[in-house]
N, C-alpha and C positions, 0 to 999 in steps of 0.2 A: 324314243320312237318319234315323238312329236317334233323334236328338233331336226331329225333326219327328214321328215316330211316337209317341214318349213324350209329347209335348205333346198329341197327339190323344187318347191313352189317358187322360191327366190330365183333359182336358176332358170325356170321357165319364164318368169317375169322379165329377167334380164334378156333372154333370147327374144321375147316379144318386143321389148324396148328397142333392141338393135334392129329388128325387122321393121319396126314402125318408122325408123329413120329413113327407110327406103321408099316410103310413100311419096308419090309425086307431089310437088308443091304447086298444085292448082289452087289458086285462091280467088276469092270474090273480094271486091273492094271493101265490103263491110266485115270481112272475116279477119280477125286480128291474130288468130293462133295458127291458121293454116290447116291443111288436111291431116297432117300427122299430129297436130297439137292435142286434140281431144283424146286419142288413144294413149298418148304419152302421159297426159295428166292422170288418166285412170290407172295406168301402170304405176306411176310414181306414188299415187295415194295408196294403191294396193301394197306396194313395197314398204311404205312407211308403216302401214298397219301390220304388215307381217313382222317387221322389226319390233314393233310394240308388243305384239302377241308373244314373240319369242322371248323378249325381255321379261314380260310378266310371268311366263312359264318358268324361266330360270330363277326369278325371284321367289316364286312359290315353292320351287323345289329346294331352294336354300333355306327357306323358312321352315319347311317340313323336316329338313335334315336328311331327306332321302336322296339317294343317287339314282340317276337314270341308268338302268342296266338294259342294254339292247340285247335281247336274247333271240336267236334265230329259231329256237324251239318254242317260243311263245305262240299261243294259239292266235293271238291278234296279228302277229307277223305272218303266220301261215295264211290267215284269211286275207290279208292284204295282198300277198303274192298271188293267191288263187284269183282274187278279184281283178288284179292287173292282167293276168293271163286270160280271164274270161272277157275282159274289155277288149283285149287285143284280138281274140278270136271273133268277137262280135264285129269289130271294125273290118277285119280281113275277109270275113265270110258274107258281109252284107250285100256285096254285089252279086253273089251267087244265090243266096236264099231270099234276098229282098228285104226291104225295110220292115214290112209288117211282120213277117214270120220271125225275122231276126230280133226285132225289138221285143216281141212277145216272149220268145225263148230266153233272151237275155234277162228280162225283168224277172222271170220265174227263177232262173238259176241264181241270179244275184240275191234274190230274197232268201233262197235256200242256203246259200253260202253264208249269209249273215244270220243264219240260224232262226229264221222266222218260219214257224212250223204250221201255221193255220192255212191249209191247202186251199180251202174255198176262198178265203180273203186274198191269197196270193193270185189265184186265177181271176178274181174280180178286179183286183188292182192292175194286173198285167193287161187285161182286156181293155179296161177304161183308159189306161195310159197309152196303149198302142193306138186305139181308135182316136183318142183326143189329139195326140201328136200328128197322126196321119191326116185328120181332117183340118186341123189348124194350119199345118205347114203345107200339106199337099193340095188342099182345096182352097183355103182362105188366102194364103200367101203365095200360092203357086210355086212352091219350092220343089225342085225335081228330086224326089226321093228315090233311092235305089230300088229297082223293080225286081231284080233277080233274073233267073234264066228259066227257059222252058215254060211249063204250065203256070209257075209262080208269076212270071212276067205277064202272061195273058190275063191272069186273074187280077193282077194289080191294076190293069187298065179299067176294070169294072168298078174299082173303088175310087181311084184318084187319077 
């Protein structure tokens, strides 16, 4: 399972690297690496670390003598698929329900999917997370967060 995930991350890093090559080459006289240089360095270091992590995982599995058996019936695999579906639903519904409500619901459901059962702590965590992200990005950095539609949109103007 870990190697499958590492392969997916490697593919994403490769796509990011190819996209970073399209960044315009606007340079300053003191800039030695160019506009795309810094992202490419971060991606290259991430890819090297990913290869190292995968190598260590394979070595540990050989040392233990256990084989990696990818089972689609495994509860971890089911949790991963449900989490991916939840993340996709969060992303696609954010423009309808807004950032605040969407993030609050997403963090509650994600906690429940990961089998965290303390409801009061989940509500406190979700509230603090939602308020913190909204205030930091919406108020401090002036990032335009999705506001939703209808009354949710009107209420969001009161907050950020």
